[in-house]
C-alpha positions as CSV (number, residue, x, y, z in Angstrom):
1,X,-20.3,-22.8,15.2
2,X,-19.2,-20.5,18.1
3,X,-18.1,-17.5,17.0
4,X,-14.6,-17.9,18.5
5,X,-14.4,-21.2,16.4
6,X,-15.5,-19.3,13.3
7,X,-12.8,-16.9,14.6
8,X,-10.3,-19.3,14.6
9,X,-11.0,-21.1,11.4
10,X,-10.5,-18.1,9.7
11,X,-7.5,-17.0,11.4
12,X,-5.8,-20.6,10.5
13,X,-6.9,-20.0,6.9
14,X,-5.3,-16.8,7.0
15,X,-1.9,-18.8,8.1
16,X,-2.2,-21.0,5.3
17,X,-3.1,-18.4,2.9
18,X,0.2,-16.3,4.1
19,X,2.6,-19.5,4.0
20,X,1.1,-19.8,0.4
21,X,2.0,-16.7,-0.6
22,X,5.5,-16.8,0.8
23,X,6.0,-19.7,-1.1
24,X,4.6,-18.0,-4.1
25,X,6.5,-15.0,-3.7
26,X,9.6,-15.7,-2.1
27,X,11.3,-12.4,-2.9
28,X,8.8,-9.5,-3.0
29,X,10.5,-6.3,-2.7
30,X,8.9,-2.8,-2.7
31,X,8.1,-2.4,-6.3
32,X,8.2,1.6,-6.2
33,X,12.3,2.8,-6.8
34,X,13.7,5.0,-4.2
35,X,16.9,5.6,-2.1
36,X,15.9,7.7,1.1
37,X,12.6,7.6,3.1
38,X,11.3,10.9,1.8
39,X,11.7,9.4,-1.6
40,X,9.1,6.3,-0.9
41,X,7.2,8.8,1.3
42,X,6.6,10.9,-2.3
43,X,6.8,7.5,-4.6
44,X,3.9,6.0,-2.6
45,X,2.0,9.6,-2.7
46,X,2.4,10.1,-6.2
47,X,1.2,6.0,-6.5
48,X,-2.3,7.2,-5.7
49,X,-4.7,6.4,-8.8
50,X,-1.6,5.4,-10.7
51,X,0.9,2.5,-11.1
52,X,3.9,1.8,-9.3
53,X,5.2,0.9,-13.3
54,X,4.3,5.0,-14.0
55,X,5.2,6.5,-10.9
56,X,9.1,4.5,-11.3
57,X,9.4,6.4,-14.8
58,X,8.7,9.8,-13.5
59,X,10.6,9.6,-10.1
60,X,14.1,9.7,-11.4
61,X,14.1,12.9,-13.0
62,X,12.0,14.0,-9.8
63,X,14.5,13.0,-7.2
64,X,17.4,13.9,-9.6
65,X,16.2,17.6,-9.4
66,X,14.9,17.7,-5.7
67,X,16.5,15.0,-3.6
68,X,15.2,15.6,-0.4
69,X,12.9,17.0,1.4
70,X,14.8,20.3,1.7
71,X,15.0,20.4,-1.9
72,X,11.5,19.4,-2.5
73,X,10.1,22.0,0.5
74,X,11.2,24.8,-1.4
75,X,10.8,23.7,-5.4
76,X,9.1,26.1,-7.2
77,X,5.1,24.8,-7.2
78,X,4.5,24.9,-10.7
79,X,7.8,23.2,-11.9
80,X,7.2,20.6,-9.0
81,X,3.8,20.0,-10.7
82,X,4.9,19.2,-14.4
83,X,7.5,16.8,-13.2
84,X,4.7,14.8,-11.1
85,X,2.0,15.3,-14.1
86,X,1.6,12.2,-15.7
87,X,0.8,10.2,-12.3
88,X,-2.6,12.1,-12.4
89,X,-4.2,14.1,-10.1
90,X,-0.7,16.1,-10.4
91,X,-1.5,19.4,-8.7
92,X,-3.2,17.8,-5.7
93,X,0.0,15.6,-5.4
94,X,2.3,17.9,-5.6
95,X,0.8,20.3,-3.2
96,X,1.2,17.7,-0.6
97,X,4.5,16.3,-1.4
98,X,5.8,19.9,-0.7
99,X,3.6,20.6,2.1
100,X,4.9,17.4,3.8
101,X,8.6,17.9,3.2
102,X,8.3,21.3,4.6
103,X,6.6,19.7,7.8
104,X,9.4,17.2,8.0
105,X,12.0,20.4,7.9
106,X,10.4,22.4,10.4
107,X,8.9,20.1,12.5
108,X,11.1,16.7,12.0
109,X,14.6,17.9,11.7
110,X,14.7,17.0,7.9
111,X,14.1,13.5,8.6
112,X,10.9,11.6,7.9
113,X,9.4,10.7,11.4
114,X,9.0,7.1,12.4
115,X,5.5,7.0,14.4
116,X,2.1,6.8,12.9
117,X,0.7,9.5,14.8
118,X,3.5,11.7,13.3
119,X,3.2,10.3,10.3
120,X,-0.2,11.2,9.8
121,X,0.0,14.5,10.7
122,X,1.9,15.0,7.2
123,X,-0.1,16.0,4.2
124,X,-1.0,13.6,1.9
125,X,-0.1,10.5,4.1
126,X,-2.8,8.6,5.4
127,X,-2.5,4.8,6.7
128,X,-1.5,3.1,3.3
129,X,1.7,5.6,2.8
130,X,2.4,5.8,6.4
131,X,2.0,2.0,6.8
132,X,4.6,1.5,3.8
133,X,7.3,3.8,4.4
134,X,7.2,2.3,8.1
135,X,7.6,-1.3,6.9
136,X,10.0,-0.5,4.0
137,X,12.3,2.6,5.2
138,X,12.3,1.8,8.3
139,X,11.5,-2.2,9.3
140,X,8.9,-1.5,11.4
141,X,5.2,-2.7,11.1
142,X,3.0,-0.1,12.4
143,X,-0.1,-2.0,10.6
144,X,-1.5,-3.5,7.4
145,X,-1.0,-1.8,3.9
146,X,-4.3,-1.8,2.3
147,X,-4.5,-0.3,-1.2
148,X,-6.4,-1.5,-3.9
149,X,-5.4,-5.0,-4.8
150,X,-5.1,-5.5,-1.0
151,X,-8.7,-4.5,-0.4
152,X,-10.4,-6.9,-3.4
153,X,-8.6,-10.4,-2.3
154,X,-8.8,-9.8,1.2
155,X,-12.9,-9.1,0.4
156,X,-12.7,-12.4,-2.0
157,X,-10.8,-14.5,0.0
158,X,-13.4,-14.1,2.8
159,X,-11.3,-12.4,5.2
160,X,-13.2,-9.2,5.7
161,X,-16.6,-8.0,5.0
162,X,-15.7,-4.4,5.0
163,X,-14.9,-2.1,2.0
164,X,-13.3,0.9,3.8
165,X,-9.5,0.2,4.0
166,X,-9.2,0.9,7.8
167,X,-11.6,-1.3,8.9
168,X,-10.1,-4.0,6.6
169,X,-7.0,-3.4,8.2
170,X,-8.0,-3.8,11.7
171,X,-9.7,-7.3,10.4
172,X,-6.2,-8.4,8.5
173,X,-4.9,-7.2,11.9
174,X,-6.7,-9.9,13.9
175,X,-5.6,-12.6,11.5
176,X,-2.2,-11.9,11.0
177,X,0.6,-11.8,13.2
178,X,2.2,-8.6,13.4
179,X,5.9,-9.2,12.0
180,X,4.0,-10.6,8.6
181,X,1.8,-7.6,8.0
182,X,3.7,-6.3,5.6
183,X,4.8,-9.6,4.1
184,X,0.9,-10.3,3.6
185,X,0.4,-6.8,1.8
186,X,3.2,-7.2,-0.7
187,X,2.6,-10.4,-1.6
188,X,-1.1,-10.0,-1.6
189,X,-0.2,-6.9,-3.8
190,X,1.8,-9.4,-6.3
191,X,-0.9,-11.9,-6.2
192,X,-3.7,-9.4,-7.6
193,X,-1.3,-8.1,-10.4
194,X,-0.4,-11.3,-11.6
195,X,-3.3,-13.6,-11.0
196,X,-6.3,-12.3,-9.6
197,X,-7.2,-9.1,-11.1
198,X,-10.3,-7.0,-10.9
199,X,-12.3,-8.1,-14.1
200,X,-10.8,-11.2,-14.7
201,X,-9.1,-13.4,-11.9
202,X,-7.5,-16.6,-13.0
203,X,-8.8,-18.7,-10.6
204,X,-8.0,-22.2,-12.6
205,X,-4.3,-21.3,-12.1
206,X,-4.5,-19.9,-8.4
207,X,-2.7,-21.6,-5.5
208,X,-4.8,-20.2,-3.3
209,X,-8.4,-21.8,-5.1
210,X,-8.8,-24.7,-2.6
211,X,-8.9,-21.4,0.5
212,X,-10.9,-19.1,-1.4
213,X,-14.7,-19.0,-1.3
214,X,-14.7,-16.5,-4.3
215,X,-13.5,-19.2,-6.5
216,X,-14.6,-19.5,-9.8
217,X,-17.4,-17.5,-9.3
218,X,-18.1,-14.6,-11.8
219,X,-16.3,-11.3,-10.9
220,X,-18.6,-8.9,-9.4
221,X,-18.3,-5.3,-10.3
222,X,-15.9,-3.4,-7.8
223,X,-17.2,-1.5,-5.2
224,X,-15.8,2.1,-5.3
225,X,-14.4,3.0,-1.8
226,X,-11.1,3.7,-2.9
227,X,-7.7,2.7,-1.1
228,X,-6.4,5.9,1.1
229,X,-2.8,7.4,0.8
């Protein structure tokens, strides 16, 4: 089979997977709690190496005390660290959150920027966080969010041979229509949590199994390249 035909077949399979995921998870909101773009940015930074459920336990007190970029920029760093301690790597997260909010206040008039170039200038914000904020806070798909679930499932589904998040994102952007980039990511995340978990995927009850080249194979050790913020 030619490279062109292989690519076309992979794209058709990706579109069928997307259709099934939309059917399985018709209502798939962002699972981080937030009221504003800056709160979503902060919550997404905190979600690195941490569950969304844990982040959602932390952010009510955090956002009550520091509700916006100006408040976070002027926060006492030790207090900020204590508020986010349970999310792990709390010193680095607190430092990045404060630095990002200071840049938002000083360079962007207190509002989270809406371009990828500007978002990536913010400390602690890599493509994953930028894509989440852009899609869920502004309704714009600038790229494909690649977290640990999207990374794992895209590899298992045979849609990428890469393990680096940026390369995985590039592969997925070629296969999934841009209007569905976040539809794809958020639903893969739901499916990864519900069915296709890291250690023991439940292939016997997976609605994608007939389209998955990894179905019913013994779970392979996860590669250690982590999805970046």
